[in-house]
C-alpha positions, 0 to 999 in steps of 0.5 A: 500500500502507498500512503499520501504524505501525512496520511494515517496507515490503513489497516490490513486486517480481514475486516478492518472497521473503517465506518468511523474513519473518513477515507479518501481513495485517490489517484485511481481510474474511478468509474462513474455513471458518466464515465471513467475519470483518471486520477480520480478521488472517492470520499467515504464517510461512515457507510456512504460515499460523500463529496467532502473529506475532513482534514483528518481523513485517511488517504489511500493512494490507489494510482494505477488501479480502478475503483468501481461499484460493488457487483450486484448478482440477481441469480445465485444458488450458493457458494463456498461449499454452501447452498441457498436452497438447502443449507442452514442459516450459517450455510447461507451466510457462508455462501454470501460471504464467499461471494462478497470476497469476490466482489458481490456486495449485493446478492439475491438468493435463488432457490431451485425446484422443490415441492411447494411446502419446502419452497414456502418454508425456504422462502420464510428462512431466506426472507428473514436474512433479507430483512436483516440486510444479508441478502437482497431478496429471494429469486424462485427458479422453478417449479413452474418451468417446462419439462422440455427445458428443465436443465438441472431441475427435478422433472418429478417436481415440476408443475404448471404456474397456477396463480394460486401457487405463485401467490403462495410463494409471494406470500411466504417471502413476506415482501422479499420476493424479487423475481420468479422464473417461469415458462410463460407458455404453460397453463396459467403462465400469463395470468401468473406474469400479471400477478407477479407484476401486480405484486412488484415481483419480477417475472422472468422468462426462462427454462421455457419452450415458448415460441416467438409469438408466445414470448411476445405475449408474455412480455406484453403481460408484464415479463421483464427479464430473460433468465440466463438468455440462450440457456434452457430455451430453444435456439435462435432459428431463422424460420422459428426465431423462438424466445431469444429473438423476442427477448433481445429485440424488446427494450422492456427486457433485461437479459441475464448472461452467464459469462463463464466461458462454458454457458456462452460462446463469446460470439453469443455474448457479443450478439446479446450486447449488440442488440440489448446494450449494457443497459439491458444486460445483467451478468449473473453467476447462477452459482451453485455450492462449488463457487469459490470452493472447488471440484467434487460432488454436491447436491443441487436440490434433490439432484447430485452434481459433479464439478470437474475442472470448475464445470458443474454437471448433473450426475447421470445425464451430464446437463450443466447444473449452474456454474462455479462462477464468481462475478470478479471472474465474469468482469475480467473475462468481459474486458479481456476476452469479450472485448467490452469496455470497463464502463460497459462491464460495470453497467452490466455487473452493477448499475443495470441489476441494481436498477432492475431490483429498484435499488439504484437509489442506494447501490450500483454506482459510485455517487454521493449518498449511496452505500460505500460498496466498491471494489479496487482492481489492478491494471490486470483487472484482478480484485485487490479490495472489497468494501461493503457499507464502508467496511473493508472485506478484502484488502486493500492490497496495493503493494 
C-alpha cells in the first residue's frame, strides 16, 4: 500500500472497521455513471460515499488501479461449499460471504425446484436474512418451468404456474420476493406474469419452450427479464426465431448472461450486447455450492452434481447444473476476452441489476449518498479490495 504524505496507515486486517474513519481513495481510474475519470478521488464517510473529506481523513493512494461499484448478482444458488436452497442459516451466510470476497456486495438468493411446502418454508428462512440486510431478496427458479427445458431441475417436481401457487410463494417471502422464473407458455403462465407484476415481483422468462409469438405475449403481460438468455430455451432459428429473438429485440427486457466461458460462446455474448446494450444486460453467476470452493460432488436440490475442472454437471445425464462462477471472474473475462469496455462491464455487473431490483437509489454506482460498496482492481483487472457499507472485506492490497 502507498500512503499520501501525512496520511494515517490503513489497516490490513480481514475486516478492518473503517465506518468511523473518513477515507479518501485517490489517484485511481474511478468509474462513474458518466464515465471513467483518471486520477480520480472517492470520499467515504461512515457507510456512504460523500463529496467532502475532513482534514483528518485517511488517504489511500490507489494510482494505477480502478475503483468501481460493488457487483450486484440477481441469480445465485450458493457458494463456498454452501447452498441457498438447502443449507442452514450459517450455510447461507457462508455462501454470501464467499461471494462478497469476490466482489458481490449485493446478492439475491435463488432457490431451485422443490415441492411447494419446502419452497414456502425456504422462502420464510431466506426472507428473514433479507430483512436483516444479508441478502437482497429471494429469486424462485422453478417449479413452474417446462419439462422440455428443465436443465438441472427435478422433472418429478415440476408443475404448471397456477396463480394460486405463485401467490403462495409471494406470500411466504413476506415482501422479499424479487423475481420468479417461469415458462410463460404453460397453463396459467400469463395470468401468473400479471400477478407477479401486480405484486412488484419480477417475472422472468426462462427454462421455457415458448415460441416467438408466445414470448411476445408474455412480455406484453408484464415479463421483464430473460433468465440466463440462450440457456434452457430453444435456439435462435431463422424460420422459428423462438424466445431469444423476442427477448433481445424488446427494450422492456433485461437479459441475464452467464459469462463463464462454458454457458456462452463469446460470439453469443457479443450478439446479446449488440442488440440489448449494457443497459439491458445483467451478468449473473447462477452459482451453485462449488463457487469459490472447488471440484467434487454436491447436491443441487434433490439432484447430485459433479464439478470437474470448475464445470458443474448433473450426475447421470451430464446437463450443466449452474456454474462455479464468481462475478470478479465474469468482469475480467468481459474486458479481456469479450472485448467490452470497463464502463460497459460495470453497467452490466452493477448499475443495470441494481436498477432492475429498484435499488439504484442506494447501490450500483459510485455517487454521493449511496452505500460505500466498491471494489479496487489492478491494471490486470484482478480484485485487490472489497468494501461493503464502508467496511473493508478484502484488502486493500496495493503493494
